N, C-alpha and C positions, 0 to 999 in steps of 0.2 A: 614344469612337467614336460616330459618328452614322450613322443609316440614310440611304443614298444610293440613287439610281436612275438608270437609263438607259432609253431607249425601245428595245424590241426590234424585230425586223423586222415583226412584226404590229401594231406601234403600241402595245402594252401595256407597262406599266412592269415592269422587271426590277430587283429590289432587291438591294443589295449593301452591304458595309461599306467597300469600296475607294473611293479618290478618283479613280482612273483605271482604266478597264477597256478593254482592246484599243485603247489609244491615244486613247480618248474620255473626256473629263472628265465625271464624273457630277454630278448635281444633288442638292441636299438634299431629302429626303422630308418635312422638317418645315416647318410654316408659319412665317412671320416672327413675331417677338415683337410682342405688342400692348401699346401704351402709351396710357393715357387722356390723358396729357399729350403730345398730338400737336403737335409744333412746326411741321410742314410742311403741315397741312391747308389753310391759307389759300392756299398756292402751288398745291396740287392743284386746288382749286376754281377758282382763277383760270385755270389752264390748261384745265380742262374747259369753262369758260365761253367761252374764246377759240376753242376748236375745236368747240364745239357738242355736247359729249358729256354734258351734264347731262340728267337724265330730263325736266325741265320744258322743255327746248329741243327735244326730239324731237316730231315732229308726231303720230305714232301709236305709242303704247307698248302692250305686251302687257297686257291686263287693264284698261287705262284708256280704251278706245275707247267712245265714246258710243253708246247704243242708240237708234235712231230708228225 
């Protein structure tokens, strides 16, 4: 059994062990597994470069603004 959750009417997580609650599919409350041997990192970086999502491509980032 894995811990699952759904979002309640107030926007907070409601935890359960069921896969379906009131006809709504629940989501896993556990993070994805981490692997140091990441086969797809090159593809993620390529997509982020293409769509301008890398930190170095953003004009003003939090904490990196120059003080003048």
